[in-house]
C-alpha positions in Angstrom: 30.9 -1.3 23.5 30.0 1.4 21.8 26.7 2.2 19.7 28.6 1.6 16.5 29.5 -1.8 17.8 26.1 -2.6 19.3 24.3 -1.6 16.2 26.7 -3.8 14.0 26.1 -6.8 16.4 22.4 -6.4 16.1 22.9 -6.8 12.4 25.0 -9.7 12.6 22.7 -11.4 15.5 19.3 -10.7 13.3 20.9 -12.2 10.0 22.6 -15.2 12.1 19.0 -16.1 13.4 17.8 -15.3 9.8 20.0 -17.5 8.0 19.0 -20.4 10.9 15.4 -20.1 9.9 16.1 -19.7 6.0 18.4 -22.7 5.5 15.5 -24.9 7.6 13.1 -24.2 5.1 12.9 -27.5 3.0 13.8 -27.1 -0.2 10.3 -28.2 -1.8 8.7 -25.1 0.2 11.1 -22.4 -1.1 8.3 -21.5 -3.7 5.3 -21.9 -1.3 3.3 -19.2 -0.4 0.3 -18.9 2.0 -2.2 -17.2 -0.8 -2.1 -16.0 -4.2 -1.3 -12.7 -3.0 1.9 -13.3 -0.6 5.4 -13.5 -1.2 7.1 -17.1 -1.7 9.8 -18.0 1.0 12.3 -17.5 -1.7 11.0 -14.4 -2.8 10.8 -13.0 1.1 14.3 -13.8 1.6 15.6 -12.0 -1.5 13.3 -8.9 -0.7 15.2 -9.0 2.8 18.4 -9.0 1.1 17.6 -6.5 -1.7 15.9 -4.1 1.0 19.3 -3.9 3.1 21.3 -2.9 -0.2 18.3 -0.3 -1.2 18.5 1.1 2.5 22.3 1.1 2.5 22.2 3.4 -0.8 19.4 5.4 0.8 21.4 6.1 3.8 24.6 7.2 1.5 21.9 9.2 -0.3 20.6 10.6 3.1 17.1 9.8 1.9 14.9 7.9 -0.5 16.2 6.9 -4.0 14.5 8.5 -6.7 15.6 5.6 -8.9 16.8 2.0 -7.8 18.4 -0.4 -10.3 18.4 -3.6 -8.4 21.2 -5.9 -9.0 18.8 -8.6 -7.6 16.2 -7.9 -10.1 16.9 -9.9 -13.0 18.5 -12.8 -11.3 16.2 -16.3 -11.2 15.0 -17.6 -7.9 17.4 -20.8 -6.9 18.5 -21.7 -3.4 18.7 -19.9 -0.2 22.8 -20.3 -0.6 22.8 -18.8 -4.0 20.8 -16.0 -2.6 23.2 -15.3 0.3 26.2 -15.8 -1.7 25.0 -13.2 -4.3 24.2 -10.7 -1.5 27.6 -11.1 0.4 29.4 -8.3 -1.0 26.6 -5.9 -0.7 26.3 -7.2 3.0 30.2 -6.5 3.7 29.8 -2.9 2.2 26.9 -2.0 4.3 28.4 -3.4 7.6 31.9 -1.5 6.6 29.8 1.9 6.1 28.1 1.4 9.4 31.7 0.9 11.0 32.9 4.2 9.3 30.1 6.3 11.1 30.5 8.0 14.3 28.3 8.5 17.2 27.7 11.8 16.3 26.5 10.8 12.9 24.4 8.3 14.2 22.4 11.5 16.2 23.0 14.1 13.4 22.6 12.7 10.2 19.2 12.7 9.1 17.7 10.3 6.6 14.8 12.0 4.6 12.1 9.1 3.8 9.4 11.7 3.8 7.8 9.6 0.7 7.5 6.6 3.0 6.2 9.0 5.8 9.4 9.9 8.0 12.5 11.7 8.5 14.9 9.8 11.2 18.1 10.1 12.4 20.9 7.6 10.9 20.8 5.7 14.5 16.9 5.3 14.3 17.3 4.5 10.7 19.9 1.3 11.0 17.7 0.3 14.0 14.7 0.0 11.3 16.7 -1.9 8.8 17.3 -4.6 11.2 13.8 -4.4 12.3 12.5 -5.2 8.7 14.5 -8.1 8.5 13.0 -9.3 12.0 9.5 -8.9 11.1 10.0 -10.8 7.9 11.5 -13.5 10.0 8.3 -13.8 11.9 6.1 -14.0 8.7 8.6 -17.0 7.7 7.9 -18.5 10.8 4.3 -18.1 10.4 4.2 -19.4 6.8 6.1 -22.7 8.5 3.5 -22.9 11.0 0.5 -22.3 8.3 2.3 -25.2 6.4 2.5 -27.2 9.2 6.0 -27.6 8.9 8.3 -27.6 11.9 10.1 -24.2 12.9 13.5 -23.9 13.9 14.4 -22.5 17.3 16.0 -19.1 16.4 15.9 -18.1 20.2 19.3 -19.7 21.0 
């Protein structure tokens, strides 16, 4: 397995576990949040999906975007399934873009996110994108614990 395949596998595994978690949240808790400043559950799911699209565009741009017109922004919150369905074409485009990179690209293409405090190689940036989703999975698991709800076992 080469580096591109491993990165793709990591994205697929992180998303598989996220979906397992997201679809386990009781529908009556999708708009729940632990405090008034937090995102509610569905908002966090959308944030993950929308951020992946942003990161894809930033990678293509080789750095942060000066403006981002999100296709997610004007959509009402409905269900996890609707969010996933809407995001699916963007996800496919992102995974295809990853497959089109080479090992040399992972090392030599630099992504300039100086506005966020870093400039990193493409390989590093791709791992950061997957890590972002993982962090939010941990937050949602904590939400479920705080709400005293059962937590699905994502470590299968």
